[in-house]
C-alpha positions in Angstrom: -5.8 21.7 -12.8 -8.7 19.7 -14.2 -6.3 17.3 -15.9 -4.4 16.7 -12.6 -7.3 14.9 -10.8 -7.8 12.2 -13.5 -4.0 11.7 -13.7 -3.8 11.5 -9.9 -6.6 8.9 -9.7 -5.1 6.8 -12.5 -1.7 6.9 -10.9 -3.1 6.1 -7.5 -5.2 3.2 -8.8 -2.3 1.6 -10.7 0.2 1.9 -7.8 -2.3 0.7 -5.3 -3.5 -2.3 -7.4 0.1 -3.4 -7.9 -0.1 -4.8 -4.3 -3.1 -7.0 -4.9 -1.2 -9.9 -6.5 1.3 -10.0 -3.6 -1.6 -10.1 -1.1 -3.4 -12.8 -3.0 -0.3 -14.9 -3.4 0.7 -14.6 0.2 -2.8 -15.6 1.4 -2.9 -18.6 -0.9 0.6 -20.0 -0.5 1.7 -18.7 2.9 5.1 -18.3 1.2 6.7 -15.2 2.6 10.3 -16.3 2.0 11.0 -13.4 -0.4 9.4 -10.7 1.7 11.5 -8.3 3.7 9.9 -7.4 7.0 12.1 -4.2 7.5 11.2 -3.1 3.9 7.5 -3.5 4.5 7.7 -1.8 7.9 9.5 1.2 6.5 7.1 1.3 3.4 4.0 1.2 5.7 5.4 4.1 7.7 6.0 6.1 4.5 2.5 5.3 3.3 1.1 6.5 6.6 3.0 9.7 6.2 1.6 10.1 2.6 -1.9 9.8 4.1 -1.1 12.6 6.5 0.3 14.6 3.6 -2.9 14.0 1.6 -5.1 15.1 4.5 -3.0 18.3 4.9 -3.2 19.0 1.2 -6.9 17.9 1.1 -6.2 15.6 -1.9 -8.7 12.8 -2.2 -6.5 10.7 -4.7 -3.6 10.8 -2.3 -5.7 9.9 0.7 -7.7 7.1 -1.0 -4.8 5.5 -2.7 -2.6 5.4 0.3 -5.3 4.2 2.7 -5.8 1.2 0.4 -2.1 0.8 -0.2 -1.5 0.8 3.6 -4.2 -1.8 4.1 -2.7 -4.1 1.4 0.9 -3.6 2.5 -0.1 -4.0 6.1 -1.8 -7.3 5.3 1.4 -8.6 3.7 3.5 -7.3 6.6 1.2 -9.0 9.2 1.0 -12.2 7.3 4.8 -12.3 6.9 5.3 -11.9 10.6 2.6 -14.5 11.4 3.8 -17.1 8.9 7.5 -16.8 9.9 6.7 -17.8 13.5 
């Protein structure tokens, strides 16, 4: 069980950090032409459910990673909606 926490934190960090380049690019360029609003909406809903799952399981790596991921993906979703108007 001790090995699971570091593996969980590393996995959570890598998957969460993968959204940073998209957020930075979207903020800098305002180019949202390749971003799917339905995909990001469904993804954000799934991530919110992962947060609930993490709370139920009392798993800090799951909770932390998904809170950050939801924030980053939510930013991309909101900017996409905003820039397409």
